[in-house]
TORZA-72591 format. One record per atom (N, C-alpha, C): x, z, y. Coordinates in steps of 0.2 Angstrom, whole numbers, padded with zeros to 4 digits, always signed. Atoms other than C-alpha are relative to their C-alpha. Layout:
<torlums>
XZY
...
</torlums>
This chain:
<torlums>
+0002+0005+0004
-0476-0246+0204
-0001-0006+0003
+0000+0006-0004
-0476-0259+0217
+0005+0000+0005
-0005+0000-0005
-0464-0264+0230
-0002+0002+0007
+0001-0002-0007
-0463-0256+0247
+0005-0003+0004
-0004+0003-0005
-0455-0260+0263
+0007+0004+0000
-0006-0005-0001
-0442-0246+0260
+0005-0002-0006
-0006+0001+0005
-0425-0248+0251
+0001+0006-0004
-0002-0005+0004
-0420-0237+0237
+0007+0003+0002
-0006-0003-0002
-0403-0227+0237
+0005-0006+0001
-0005+0005+0000
-0388-0238+0243
+0003-0001-0007
-0004+0002+0006
-0380-0247+0229
-0005-0001-0007
+0004+0000+0006
-0395-0246+0217
-0002-0008-0002
+0001+0007+0001
-0397-0265+0219
+0005-0004+0005
-0005+0003-0005
-0385-0278+0226
-0002-0001+0007
+0001+0001-0008
-0384-0278+0245
-0001-0007+0002
+0001+0006-0003
-0390-0292+0255
+0006-0002+0003
-0006+0002-0003
-0376-0303+0261
-0002-0003+0007
+0002+0002-0006
-0379-0304+0279
+0005-0005+0003
-0005+0005-0002
-0362-0313+0283
+0006+0001-0004
-0007-0001+0004
-0345-0316+0276
+0005-0002+0005
-0005+0001-0004
-0329-0315+0285
+0004-0006-0003
-0004+0006+0003
-0317-0331+0283
+0004+0002-0006
-0004-0002+0006
-0306-0322+0271
-0004+0001-0006
+0005-0001+0006
-0321-0318+0260
-0002-0006-0003
+0003+0006+0002
-0327-0335+0259
+0004-0004-0005
-0004+0004+0005
-0312-0341+0249
+0001+0005-0006
-0001-0005+0005
-0313-0326+0237
-0007+0002-0003
+0006-0002+0002
-0331-0326+0232
+0000+0001-0008
+0000-0001+0008
-0334-0319+0214
-0007-0003-0002
+0006+0002+0003
-0347-0324+0202
-0006+0005+0002
+0005-0005-0002
-0356-0308+0206
-0003-0002+0007
+0003+0002-0007
-0358-0314+0225
-0005-0005-0001
+0005+0006+0001
-0366-0330+0219
-0006+0002-0003
+0006-0002+0004
-0378-0321+0207
-0004+0004+0005
+0004-0005-0005
-0383-0308+0221
-0004-0005+0005
+0003+0004-0005
-0386-0322+0234
-0006-0004-0004
+0005+0004+0003
-0396-0332+0221
-0006+0004-0001
+0006-0005+0001
-0408-0317+0218
-0003+0001+0007
+0003+0000-0007
-0410-0316+0237
-0004-0007+0001
+0003+0007-0001
-0415-0335+0237
-0007+0001-0004
+0006+0000+0005
-0427-0332+0222
-0005+0005+0004
+0005-0004-0003
-0435-0317+0231
-0003-0003+0006
+0002+0003-0006
-0437-0326+0247
-0004-0007-0001
+0003+0007+0001
-0442-0344+0241
-0002-0002-0007
+0002+0002+0006
-0445-0344+0223
+0005-0003-0004
-0005+0003+0005
-0436-0350+0207
+0002-0008+0002
-0001+0007-0001
-0438-0369+0212
+0005-0001+0006
-0004+0001-0006
-0429-0366+0228
+0008+0001-0001
-0007-0002+0001
-0413-0361+0220
+0004-0007-0002
-0004+0006+0001
-0400-0376+0221
+0007+0002+0003
-0007-0002-0001
-0381-0376+0222
+0002-0002+0007
-0003+0002-0006
-0378-0386+0238
-0003+0005+0006
+0003-0004-0005
-0391-0376+0249
+0003+0007+0000
-0002-0006+0001
-0385-0360+0242
+0007+0001+0003
-0006+0000-0003
-0367-0364+0246
+0000+0000+0008
+0001+0000-0007
-0372-0368+0264
-0002+0007+0003
+0003-0006-0002
-0381-0352+0265
+0006+0005+0000
-0005-0004+0000
-0365-0343+0260
+0006-0002+0004
-0005+0002-0004
-0354-0353+0271
+0006-0002-0003
-0006+0003+0004
-0343-0361+0258
-0002-0007-0002
+0002+0006+0003
-0342-0378+0250
-0002+0001-0007
+0003-0001+0007
-0351-0381+0233
+0006+0000-0005
-0005+0000+0005
-0334-0384+0225
+0002+0007-0002
-0002-0007+0002
-0331-0365+0226
-0005+0003-0005
+0005-0002+0005
-0347-0363+0215
+0003-0001-0007
-0002+0002+0006
-0339-0372+0201
+0006+0003-0003
-0005-0004+0003
-0325-0360+0199
-0003+0005-0005
+0003-0006+0004
-0338-0348+0191
-0006-0003-0004
+0006+0003+0003
-0353-0359+0185
+0001-0007-0002
+0000+0007+0002
-0355-0375+0176
-0006-0004+0003
+0005+0004-0003
-0371-0379+0185
-0006+0005+0002
+0006-0004-0003
-0388-0372+0193
-0003+0004-0006
+0003-0004+0005
-0394-0367+0176
+0004+0006-0003
-0004-0005+0002
-0379-0357+0172
-0001+0006+0005
+0001-0005-0005
-0381-0348+0188
-0006+0004+0000
+0006-0003+0001
-0399-0345+0185
+0000+0005-0005
+0000-0005+0006
-0396-0337+0168
+0004+0006+0002
-0003-0006-0002
-0383-0325+0175
-0003+0004+0005
+0004-0004-0005
-0393-0320+0190
-0006+0003-0003
+0005-0003+0003
-0408-0317+0179
+0002+0006-0004
-0003-0006+0004
-0397-0306+0167
+0001+0006+0005
-0002-0006-0005
-0391-0296+0182
-0006+0003+0002
+0007-0003-0002
-0409-0293+0188
-0003+0004-0006
+0003-0004+0005
-0415-0288+0171
+0004+0006-0002
-0004-0006+0001
-0400-0276+0168
-0002+0005+0005
+0001-0005-0006
-0404-0268+0185
-0007+0003-0002
+0007-0002+0002
-0423-0267+0180
+0001+0005-0006
+0000-0004+0006
-0418-0259+0163
+0003+0007+0002
-0003-0006-0002
-0407-0246+0172
-0005+0004+0004
+0005-0004-0004
-0421-0241+0184
-0005+0003-0005
+0005-0002+0004
-0433-0240+0170
+0002+0006-0004
-0003-0006+0004
-0421-0228+0160
+0000+0006+0004
+0000-0006-0005
-0420-0217+0176
-0006+0003+0001
+0007-0003-0002
-0438-0216+0179
-0004+0002-0006
+0003-0002+0006
-0444-0215+0161
+0004+0003-0006
-0005-0002+0005
-0429-0210+0151
+0004+0007+0001
-0005-0006-0002
-0420-0195+0160
-0004+0006+0002
+0004-0006-0002
-0435-0183+0163
-0004+0002-0006
+0003-0002+0006
-0441-0172+0150
-0008+0000-0001
+0008+0000+0001
-0460-0170+0154
-0003-0007+0001
+0003+0007+0000
-0470-0186+0151
-0003-0001+0006
+0004+0001-0006
-0481-0184+0166
+0005-0001+0006
-0005+0001-0005
-0466-0181+0177
+0004-0007+0000
-0003+0007+0001
-0458-0197+0170
-0004-0005+0003
+0004+0005-0002
-0473-0207+0174
-0001+0000+0008
+0001-0001-0008
-0475-0200+0192
+0007-0003+0003
-0007+0003-0002
-0456-0204+0194
+0000-0007+0000
+0000+0008+0001
-0459-0222+0188
-0004-0003+0006
+0004+0003-0006
-0473-0225+0201
+0004+0000+0006
-0003-0001-0006
-0463-0218+0215
+0006-0003+0001
-0007+0003+0000
-0446-0225+0211
-0001-0008+0001
+0001+0007-0001
-0452-0243+0209
-0004-0002+0007
+0003+0001-0006
-0462-0241+0225
+0005-0001+0006
-0006+0000-0005
-0445-0240+0234
+0004-0006-0002
-0005+0005+0002
-0437-0255+0225
-0003-0007+0002
+0004+0006-0003
-0442-0269+0237
+0003-0007-0003
-0002+0006+0002
-0430-0283+0231
-0001-0002-0007
+0002+0001+0007
-0432-0281+0213
-0007-0002-0002
+0007+0002+0001
-0450-0282+0214
-0002-0007+0004
+0000+0006-0003
-0449-0297+0226
+0002-0006-0005
-0002+0005+0006
-0439-0306+0212
-0005+0000-0005
+0005+0000+0006
-0451-0301+0199
-0006-0004+0002
+0006+0003-0002
-0466-0307+0209
+0001-0008-0001
-0002+0007+0000
-0457-0324+0210
+0001-0003-0007
-0001+0002+0007
-0452-0324+0192
-0007-0001-0004
+0007+0000+0003
-0471-0321+0187
-0003-0007+0002
+0003+0006-0003
-0475-0336+0198
+0003-0006-0004
-0003+0006+0004
-0463-0347+0187
+0001+0002-0007
+0000-0003+0007
-0468-0339+0171
+0001-0005-0006
-0001+0006+0005
-0468-0356+0162
+0007-0003+0000
-0007+0003+0000
-0450-0360+0166
+0004+0003-0006
-0004-0002+0007
-0439-0360+0150
+0005+0005+0001
-0005-0005-0001
-0426-0349+0157
-0003+0007+0003
+0003-0005-0002
-0438-0337+0165
-0005+0004-0005
+0005-0003+0005
-0451-0334+0151
+0003+0005-0004
-0002-0005+0004
-0440-0325+0139
+0002+0007+0004
-0002-0006-0004
-0434-0313+0153
-0006+0004+0001
+0006-0003-0002
-0452-0309+0158
-0002+0004-0006
+0002-0003+0006
-0456-0306+0140
+0003+0006-0002
-0004-0006+0001
-0442-0294+0137
-0001+0006+0005
+0001-0005-0005
-0445-0285+0153
-0007+0004-0001
+0007-0002+0002
-0464-0283+0149
+0000+0005-0006
+0000-0004+0006
-0461-0277+0132
+0004+0007+0001
-0004-0006-0001
-0448-0264+0137
-0004+0005+0005
+0004-0005-0004
-0459-0257+0151
-0006+0003-0004
+0006-0003+0004
-0475-0256+0140
+0002+0005-0005
-0002-0005+0005
-0465-0247+0126
+0001+0007+0004
-0001-0006-0004
-0459-0234+0139
-0007+0003+0002
+0006-0003-0003
-0476-0232+0147
-0005+0003-0006
+0004-0002+0006
-0485-0231+0130
+0002+0007-0003
-0003-0006+0002
-0473-0218+0124
-0002+0006+0004
+0002-0005-0005
-0476-0207+0139
-0007+0002+0000
+0008-0001+0000
-0495-0208+0138
-0001+0004-0007
+0001-0003+0007
-0494-0204+0119
+0003+0007+0000
-0003-0007+0000
-0483-0188+0123
-0005+0004+0004
+0005-0004-0004
-0497-0183+0135
-0006+0002-0004
+0005-0002+0005
-0508-0181+0120
-0005-0006-0002
+0004+0005+0002
-0516-0198+0119
+0001-0003-0007
-0001+0004+0007
-0519-0207+0102
+0004-0006+0002
-0004+0005-0001
-0507-0221+0100
-0004-0007+0003
+0004+0006-0003
-0520-0235+0103
-0002+0001+0007
+0002-0002-0007
-0527-0226+0118
+0006+0000+0005
-0006+0000-0004
-0509-0224+0125
+0002-0007+0001
-0002+0007-0001
-0506-0243+0123
-0005-0003+0005
+0005+0003-0005
-0522-0247+0132
+0001+0003+0007
-0001-0003-0007
-0518-0235+0146
+0006-0003+0003
-0006+0004-0002
-0501-0243+0147
-0001-0007+0002
+0002+0007-0002
-0508-0260+0148
-0004+0000+0006
+0003+0000-0006
-0520-0255+0161
+0004+0002+0006
-0005-0002-0005
-0506-0247+0171
+0004-0006+0002
-0004+0006-0002
-0496-0263+0170
-0004-0005+0003
+0005+0005-0003
-0511-0274+0174
-0001+0002+0008
+0001-0002-0007
-0513-0264+0190
+0006-0002+0004
-0006+0002-0003
-0495-0267+0194
+0001-0007+0002
+0000+0007+0000
-0496-0285+0191
-0005-0003+0005
+0005+0002-0005
-0512-0287+0201
+0002+0002+0007
-0003-0002-0007
-0504-0278+0216
+0005-0005+0002
-0005+0005-0002
-0490-0290+0216
-0003-0007+0001
+0004+0006-0001
-0502-0305+0215
-0003+0000+0007
+0003-0001-0006
-0511-0298+0230
+0005+0000+0006
-0005+0000-0005
-0495-0296+0239
+0003-0007+0002
-0002+0007+0000
-0490-0314+0236
-0005-0004+0005
+0005+0003-0004
-0506-0319+0244
-0002+0003+0007
+0001-0003-0007
-0504-0308+0259
-0007+0004+0001
+0006-0004-0001
-0519-0297+0255
+0000+0007-0001
-0002-0007+0000
-0511-0280+0255
+0001+0003+0006
-0002-0004-0006
-0508-0267+0268
+0007-0001+0001
-0007-0001-0001
-0491-0265+0276
+0003+0004-0005
-0003-0004+0006
-0480-0259+0262
+0005+0006+0003
-0004-0006-0003
-0471-0247+0274
-0005+0005+0003
+0005-0004-0004
-0487-0239+0280
-0002+0006-0004
+0003-0006+0003
-0495-0222+0276
-0005-0002-0005
+0005+0002+0004
-0509-0232+0268
+0003-0002-0007
-0003+0001+0006
-0497-0238+0255
+0001+0006-0004
-0002-0006+0003
-0491-0221+0251
-0006+0003-0003
+0006-0003+0003
-0509-0215+0249
-0003-0004-0006
+0002+0005+0006
-0513-0230+0237
+0004+0002-0006
-0004-0002+0006
-0498-0225+0226
-0003+0007-0003
+0002-0006+0003
-0504-0207+0225
-0007+0000-0003
+0007+0001+0003
-0522-0213+0221
+0001-0003-0007
-0001+0003+0007
-0515-0223+0207
+0002+0005-0005
-0003-0005+0004
-0505-0209+0200
-0006+0005-0002
+0006-0005+0002
-0521-0197+0200
-0005-0004-0004
+0005+0004+0004
-0532-0211+0193
+0003-0001-0007
-0003+0002+0006
-0520-0216+0179
+0004+0005-0005
-0004-0005+0004
-0510-0201+0174
-0004+0006-0001
+0004-0007+0001
-0519-0186+0166
+0004+0006+0003
-0003-0006-0002
-0515-0169+0173
+0003+0004-0006
</torlums>
């Protein structure tokens, strides 16, 4: 339900670009730029995303950028779409591919607890919720997550309204933890304490 210090399986999210060989610098794809843009957002927030600093970070001239994008807004749109599609795939895996609703909810909590980068990005997007390019993405993501959560709780026997309330409570806990994390008021996300917290949330919010 919240980000931890551990990565998910390799390939579940674009890998961090540690360095680029000289030959790679001349053949960067749009995907490379989008991935690195998400890294910048995760580390520094949406306002920090700018073409020239990003090009320096990637070891190329900004002229290379314009082979793929018309400008900063174009890159931001594509990067956000890439993140949203990844989030949707993860949601489908955790809440759409398991038969029993309780198992789906447990899987959701434990899976997203291992998705560090996607939650770092989400936290920064929430901080920029008023941005015209960010707002519709957050709205779609929240609606999709709430729909899946509500359906699972309803399958567990809750009345539709109660299921929506429980889904909203679940999502509020998730958002609250992200906010505390941004303010550095949470325990180490790789600690046993975090794992214990996840288990406590599962027992508190998901009926047996």
